[in-house]
C-alpha positions in Angstrom: -59.7 1.8 -18.7 -59.5 -1.8 -17.3 -62.9 -3.0 -15.5 -62.6 -2.3 -11.2 -62.4 -5.7 -9.1 -64.6 -6.8 -6.3 -61.8 -8.8 -3.8 -63.5 -10.8 -0.9 -60.6 -10.9 1.6 -60.8 -13.9 4.5 -58.5 -13.7 7.4 -57.9 -17.1 8.6 -56.9 -17.4 12.8 -56.9 -21.4 14.0 -57.8 -22.8 10.7 -61.6 -20.6 11.0 -62.0 -17.4 9.1 -62.0 -14.7 11.5 -62.8 -10.6 11.4 -61.5 -8.0 13.6 -62.0 -4.5 14.0 -59.0 -2.1 13.7 -57.1 -5.2 13.6 -58.5 -6.7 17.1 -61.6 -8.1 18.9 -61.5 -10.9 16.5 -64.6 -13.2 16.0 -65.5 -16.2 14.0 -66.8 -15.6 10.8 -67.1 -18.8 9.4 -65.7 -21.9 6.9 -63.2 -20.7 5.0 -64.1 -23.6 2.6 -67.2 -22.9 2.2 -67.1 -18.5 2.1 -64.2 -19.3 -1.0 -67.0 -21.5 -2.6 -69.7 -19.1 -1.8 -67.9 -16.3 -2.9 -66.7 -17.7 -6.3 -69.7 -18.3 -7.4 -71.4 -14.7 -6.6 -68.2 -13.9 -8.9 -66.2 -12.4 -6.7 -63.2 -11.6 -9.5 -60.6 -12.4 -7.1 -59.7 -14.0 -3.5 -58.0 -13.1 -0.7 -56.3 -15.9 1.8 -54.5 -14.1 5.0 -52.8 -16.3 7.9 -52.7 -13.7 10.0 -51.4 -15.4 13.0 -47.9 -16.8 11.3 -46.1 -14.5 11.7 -47.1 -13.8 15.9 -47.2 -17.5 15.6 -44.0 -18.1 13.8 -44.8 -20.6 11.5 -45.8 -21.7 8.0 -49.3 -20.5 5.8 -51.7 -23.2 6.7 -51.2 -25.1 3.1 -53.5 -28.1 3.3 -55.9 -25.7 3.1 -54.8 -23.8 0.6 -54.7 -26.5 -1.4 -58.5 -28.1 -0.6 -59.9 -23.9 -1.3 -57.3 -23.9 -4.7 -59.3 -27.0 -5.7 -62.7 -25.6 -5.1 -62.5 -22.6 -7.1 -61.6 -20.7 -10.1 -60.5 -17.9 -9.3 -57.3 -16.5 -8.8 -56.1 -17.0 -5.0 -53.5 -14.8 -3.1 -52.3 -16.2 0.0 -50.0 -14.1 2.8 -48.9 -14.8 6.3 -45.4 -16.4 7.6 -44.0 -16.6 3.6 -40.2 -15.9 4.8 -38.5 -17.6 1.3 -39.2 -18.5 -1.9 -39.2 -21.8 -0.6 -42.3 -20.3 1.2 -44.2 -18.7 -1.2 -43.4 -22.3 -4.5 -45.2 -24.5 -1.4 -48.0 -21.9 -1.5 -48.4 -21.6 -5.7 -47.7 -25.1 -6.5 -50.3 -25.9 -3.5 -52.9 -24.0 -5.9 -52.4 -20.2 -5.0 -52.1 -17.5 -7.7 -50.1 -14.7 -5.8 -48.4 -14.5 -2.7 -48.7 -11.7 -0.5 -45.6 -11.1 1.4 -46.0 -8.2 4.3 -43.9 -8.3 7.3 -41.1 -10.2 6.2 -40.7 -8.1 2.9 -40.3 -4.8 5.9 -37.4 -7.2 7.3 -36.1 -8.0 4.3 -37.0 -6.3 1.3 -34.4 -8.2 -0.8 -37.6 -11.1 -1.0 -39.8 -9.4 -2.7 -36.9 -9.7 -5.5 -35.9 -12.9 -4.4 -39.8 -14.4 -5.0 -40.3 -11.8 -7.9 -37.4 -13.5 -10.0 -38.5 -16.6 -9.5 -41.9 -16.2 -10.4 -42.6 -13.5 -11.8 -43.5 -10.1 -10.5 -47.0 -11.0 -11.3 -47.2 -13.2 -8.7 -45.8 -10.7 -5.7 -48.5 -9.0 -3.7 -46.9 -6.8 -0.8 -49.6 -5.6 1.6 -49.0 -2.9 3.3 -50.9 -1.8 6.6 -50.7 1.9 7.9 -52.1 3.9 10.3 -52.6 7.7 10.3 -50.3 8.9 13.0 -49.1 12.4 13.4 -50.0 13.9 10.2 -48.5 10.7 8.5 -49.6 7.2 7.7 -46.8 4.6 9.1 -46.4 1.4 8.0 -47.9 -1.6 10.8 -46.3 -4.8 10.7 -47.2 -8.9 12.9 -51.0 -8.6 12.2 -50.9 -4.0 13.1 -49.5 -5.4 16.5 -45.9 -3.4 15.7 -45.1 -0.1 14.3 -42.2 0.3 11.9 -42.0 3.8 12.1 -41.7 3.8 8.0 -43.7 6.0 5.6 -45.8 4.8 3.9 -45.3 6.6 0.8 -42.1 6.0 1.1 -42.0 1.8 1.9 -44.8 1.1 -1.2 -42.2 3.2 -3.4 -39.8 1.2 -1.8 -41.0 -2.6 -2.6 -42.2 -1.6 -6.3 -38.9 -0.8 -6.7 -38.3 -4.6 -5.3 -40.1 -6.0 -8.2 -43.8 -6.1 -6.4 -46.1 -6.4 -8.9 -49.7 -5.6 -7.0 -49.3 -3.5 -3.3 -52.4 -4.7 -0.7 -53.0 -1.3 0.7 -55.0 -1.6 4.4 -55.8 0.8 6.5 -55.8 0.0 10.3 -57.8 3.1 11.3 -60.8 2.6 8.4 -60.6 -1.6 9.1 -63.9 -3.0 10.0 -65.7 0.8 11.2 -67.7 -0.4 7.9 -67.7 4.1 7.7 -65.6 4.0 4.2 -61.9 3.4 2.7 -59.4 5.9 3.1 -59.9 7.9 0.1 -57.8 10.6 0.0 -54.6 8.4 1.7 -56.3 5.7 -1.4 -56.0 8.5 -3.9 -52.5 9.8 -2.8 -50.9 6.3 -3.7 -52.9 4.7 -6.1 -52.1 8.3 -8.3 -48.3 7.2 -7.9 -47.9 3.2 -8.2 -47.0 2.6 -11.2 -48.4 -1.4 -10.1 -52.2 -2.0 -8.8 -53.6 -1.3 -6.0 -55.9 -2.3 -3.6 -57.9 -0.9 -1.1 -58.7 -2.1 2.0 -60.5 -1.6 5.2 -63.5 0.3 5.9 -66.0 -0.6 3.2 -69.7 -0.8 5.1 -72.2 -0.1 1.6 -72.4 -0.1 -2.4 -72.0 3.8 -1.6 -68.2 3.4 -0.3 -67.4 1.3 -3.5 -68.3 3.9 -5.3 -66.6 7.0 -4.2 -63.1 4.3 -4.3 -63.6 4.4 -7.6 -64.7 7.7 -8.7 -62.4 9.6 -5.9 -58.9 7.2 -6.7 -57.2 5.4 -8.9 -57.7 1.8 -7.2 -57.9 -0.7 -9.1 -60.0 -3.1 -6.5 -62.2 -2.9 -3.5 -61.2 -5.6 -1.1 -63.9 -5.7 2.5 -64.5 -8.8 4.8 -67.3 -8.3 7.1 -69.8 -7.0 5.0 -69.6 -9.9 2.8 -69.1 -12.8 5.7 -72.2 -11.1 7.7 -74.2 -11.4 3.9 -74.4 -7.2 4.5 -73.8 -7.1 0.7 -73.9 -9.5 -1.8 -71.5 -9.2 -4.1 -73.8 -9.5 -7.3 -75.9 -6.8 -5.7 -72.6 -4.8 -5.2 -71.9 -5.4 -9.0 -75.0 -4.6 -10.1 -74.8 -1.2 -8.2 -71.4 -0.4 -9.0 -72.5 -0.7 -12.3 -75.9 1.3 -12.5 -73.6 4.0 -11.6 -71.4 3.5 -14.6 -68.4 2.2 -12.5 -67.1 -0.7 -14.9 -66.7 -3.8 -12.7 -65.5 -7.4 -13.7 
């Protein structure tokens, strides 16, 4: 069995790491370079950097910041936000990113997934899916969770994988920032049907939430932000807890 991954997420706005609840109520969480170094030194398996306002502000991801972070850390590094072309992806990969994350742009033009996967390999392409539970269905949202697409999440995920996505970053907007636990049923359903690794995001608030995630779903990784930013659960403490309950982590 593949060992599970623990992944801190840096949501970036205005050059700072930020965090909110249910994608709103954004607050400052610190300097992204300092946080990236801290997490790499603590044993994070990967890092995700999402420029959450790039699409809304119709601008490119902050390449200089990506370069500075990539120069200082030695763990895999995924970057997303405002990527609309193969050239946008190339710029970030050349700046030091190991993978790029597509969200709104992939929904708008699924062929973009194929184009980037063809150029750089599927292993470089993470499709981020932000979903909320509405009218008895998980629905995909874009533009930082501001706009419903009406797409059924499971259907969109299957389409994204068919277009070449090498990994799915699945975020429950309904759970995001609440610290009440991951959306287990949804994550289990998606991860069981997915032919590529699924990273679960949204709702982590305790070691037990990660234990439940890995015992009750086939997610390959758990992603969190506020519990790490606020120092509630240091990564070494989380990994020790998971090993003690017989969950294999890297």
